[in-house]
C-alpha positions in Angstrom: 0.0 0.0 0.0 1.5 3.3 -1.0 -0.5 5.6 1.3 1.5 7.1 4.1 0.9 8.8 7.4 3.4 11.3 8.9 4.4 10.3 12.4 7.2 12.0 14.2 10.3 12.5 12.0 9.4 10.2 9.2 6.5 8.9 7.2 5.1 5.5 7.7 3.0 3.4 5.4 -0.4 2.5 6.8 0.6 -1.2 7.5 3.7 0.0 9.2 1.7 2.3 11.4 -0.7 -0.5 12.3 2.2 -2.8 13.3 3.7 0.0 15.4 0.3 0.3 17.2 0.1 -3.5 17.8 3.7 -3.5 19.0 2.9 -0.8 21.5 0.1 -2.7 23.2 1.0 -3.7 26.8 -0.6 -6.9 28.1 -3.0 -6.0 30.9 -2.8 -2.2 30.2 -6.4 -0.9 29.8 -5.3 2.3 28.1 -3.3 0.3 25.5 -6.4 -1.9 24.8 -8.7 1.1 24.5 -6.3 2.9 22.1 -6.0 -0.3 20.0 -9.8 -0.7 19.9 -10.2 3.0 18.9 -7.5 2.4 16.1 -9.4 -0.6 14.8 -12.9 1.1 15.0 -11.6 4.2 13.3 -10.3 2.1 10.4 -13.6 0.3 10.1 -15.4 3.6 10.1 -13.2 5.1 7.5 -13.6 2.0 5.3 -17.4 2.3 5.6 -17.2 6.1 4.8 -15.0 5.6 1.8 -17.4 2.8 0.6 -20.3 5.2 0.8 -18.4 8.1 -0.9 -17.1 5.9 -3.7 -20.6 5.7 -5.2 -20.5 1.9 -5.3 -23.7 1.5 -3.3 -26.3 -0.9 -4.8 -29.6 0.8 -5.8 -31.4 -2.5 -6.6 -31.5 -4.6 -3.5 -34.3 -7.0 -4.3 -35.1 -7.5 -7.9 -33.5 -10.3 -10.0 -30.2 -10.1 -8.2 -29.0 -13.3 -9.8 -28.9 -11.6 -13.2 -26.0 -9.4 -14.4 -28.5 -6.8 -15.8 -32.3 -6.4 -15.2 -34.0 -6.0 -18.5 -37.8 -5.9 -19.1 -39.6 -5.5 -22.4 -43.0 -4.0 -23.0 -45.0 -3.6 -26.1 -46.5 -0.2 -26.8 -49.3 -2.0 -28.7 -50.5 -3.5 -25.4 -50.9 -0.1 -23.7 -54.6 0.8 -23.7 -54.5 4.1 -21.8 -51.2 4.4 -20.0 -48.5 2.2 -18.3 -46.7 3.3 -15.2 -43.2 1.9 -14.7 -41.1 1.8 -11.6 -37.8 3.8 -11.5 -37.1 3.5 -7.7 -36.5 -0.3 -7.5 -38.8 -0.5 -4.5 -42.0 -1.7 -6.3 -43.4 -5.1 -5.2 -44.9 -5.3 -8.8 -41.7 -4.4 -10.6 -41.4 -3.4 -13.5 -44.7 -1.8 -12.9 -45.0 1.0 -10.3 -47.0 0.4 -7.1 -46.3 3.8 -5.5 -43.5 2.6 -3.3 -41.4 5.6 -4.3 -43.7 7.8 -2.1 -42.5 6.0 1.1 -38.9 6.0 -0.2 -39.0 9.7 -0.9 -40.4 10.6 2.5 -37.7 8.4 4.2 -34.8 9.7 2.2 -35.7 13.1 0.9 -35.4 11.8 -2.6 -37.7 12.9 -5.5 -37.9 9.8 -7.6 -41.1 8.9 -9.5 -42.4 6.6 -12.1 -42.0 6.6 -15.9 -45.5 7.0 -17.4 -46.1 5.9 -21.0 -49.3 7.1 -22.6 -51.0 5.4 -25.5 -51.6 7.6 -28.6 
């Protein structure tokens, strides 16, 4: 890992810093154990934060997860008046909208809504 953290006179790589912290733990010393726990928890917290900030959070958490891509086809000829399609991935009747976006929007402050296709 090439990331470094300045400590004292020189710079240490993150793994070197971790080893230094582990080496500094004294058996039976509560302060050392607390500091070590804080070091571990801060690493976990930073990892979670970077995961959220990286944009790699899954939007679809329930629909056809076994497929590499969810694709649905609809024929315009079958639309009598209008068809309302889900865009929030929360609908229990996916790909059709069931209004689940309303609960999602209230909970998250989002503004997602359906795709409405009207017949001519």
